N, C-alpha and C positions, 0 to 999 in steps of 0.2 A: 504494500500500500504506500510505501515511502515514495515511490516513483509515480504515483497516480494522484491526480487532483480531481475533485468533484466540484462542478460549478455549472452555471447556466450554459445551455447548449443551443446554438442557432441550428435547429433541426432542419430548417429549409435548406441551408447550405451544406449540411452534413448528413442529409437523408440517406445517401448511398453508403456512407460509412456506418451509419446506424443499422441499416438493413443488412450489411455484411456481418455485423456483430450478431444480429438476430438470426441470420441464416446459420451461422456456426453454433450459436447457443441453442437454437430451437430446431435445427435441421430442416430448413426450408429449401424447396426446389427453386430453380430460376423463375418458373411461372408464378409460384407463390410470392416471390420477392417482387415481381412486376405488379401484381395485384396489391400487395401491401404498400408499395411505394405510393400508389394513387390514394390509398386510404389515409396514409400518414399525411400526405400533402393536403388532402381535403380537411382532415382534423385540424391542421395548423391554422385554418381560416376561422375556426370557431372561437367564441369568447372564452377567456379564462384558461386557455391551454398553456401549460408550463412544461418545459423540458430541461433536464439536467444530463450532463455527460461526465463520464470518468475518462480522463485522458492522461497519457503518459507525458513525461517531459519532452518527448519527441513529437507530441501532438497526435499520437495514435489513440483513436477512440477504442476503449476496451469495455465500455458499458454505457448504457443510457436508460433513462426512464422518461416517459411523458404521461401526462394525465390532464384531466379537466373536470370542472364541475359536471356532475351527471345531469342529463336532460332526458326525460322520459320519451321525447320525440326522436332521439338518436337511435340508429339501427340496433346497436348492442342492447339497449334498454328494451326495445320492443321484442327482441328475441328472448331475453332472460325474464321478463316480467311475468309471463304465465307460470314459469317454474318457481319463481319467488312467491307469487300469490298462492300457489298450491301449498307452499310450506309456511304461509303466514308471514312472509318477510318482504312483501312488495314495498313496504314503507322505506326500505333501504335505498330505493331508487330516488328518494327525495332527500335533498340537502346532504348529498354525498359527493366526495371527490373520487372519481374513478381513475384507477391506474390502468391506462390503456396498454402500455408495454413496459416491461422491465427486463432487460437482458444484459448479461455479463459474459464475456468470452470465457470458455471453460478454463483456460490457464489462469484466469484471474478470479475464479470463484472460490469461495470459502475463506476469504481474507477480509471481509467486511465491506467490500465495494457495494454490493447489492443493498445491504442494510443502510449504508450511508446515502445511496441514491434515493431509496424509498422514504427514509425519514426526512431527508433534506427537502424532498418535494412536497411532503404532506405537512410538515411542521407549520409552515406559514399560512396554510389555506384556512378560510373562515368556516368551512364545513366541519361538522362535528364527527364525521365518520368517513371511512373510505371503503370502496368496494372494488373488486377485480374478479377476473375469471382465470382459472388455472386448469391445466389438464387434469382430468378426473383419474389420477393415478397416485399411488403411494410413491411420492417422489421427493427428492431433496427440495424442490421448489415449494411443494405443499408444506413440508416441515418448516422451511424457512418462514413462510407466511404465518403459520401457526405460532411460531416463536415471537412474531411481532404482534400477536393478538388477534389475527384474523381467524374467524370461525366459518365453518361451512354453513351456507345459507340455503343452497339448492344444488342437487346433483342427482343423476347425471343430466346435464344440460347439453342439448344437441344443437350446434350451430350448422346452418346450411353449408354444405360442402366440406365440413370438417370430419375427418376420419375418426377422430377420438373424441369422446364426450368430455365436457368440462364441468368444473364445480365453480359456482359463484361463492365468493368468500367476502366477508365484511369484518371491519374492525373499528372500534371507537378511536378517535384521534385525541391526543397524540398517540402514536404507535408505541408499543411496549419496547423498552430498551434492554 
C-alpha cells in the first residue's frame, strides 16, 4: 500500500484503465468490456456520481470505485426492486448510496486498497446507508463486504444476460472499520 495512493479519479479520462482493472479482477470478455464502457460513461452524466482510484507512483490504476445516490428510476433499481420487496427490504432503495463498481487488481488485493476505496467514497455522502450487488457466491468479495457491515438483503437476484445470480447487500453508513 506504500506505493499506492487513493484519491479522486477522473473516470471519463481513465475509463479504459478502469475497465482493464475490472476485466482482470472480474474476468470480463472484450464484448462485456465494450458494453460496460457505455454504461460507465452514461452513469458519469448522472447527478451525484463520485469516483475514486488507487494509483501507483507511476500512475498505474490498480483499483477504482464509483457510486451515486440511488434512484428508483435507474435500471439497476428496477431490476432489484421486486427481489427486495419480496424480502421486505425495498425501502433500501430510498436514501441510499449505491456502489456501482469496486475492483482491485488481484496482485493488489488483501492489503487494504478495497477497504480504503469503499470507505473513502461512502464517508462523505449524506445518505445514511449504502447498497450494492455482488455475485451470489461464497467469495472473498462477499466476506469483504460483510466485514464492512453489509448484510444480504435479497438473493438470488437475476440480472438480464448475467450468467451468475447476484445478492443485493446493504449497510448503514459509516461503514464498519
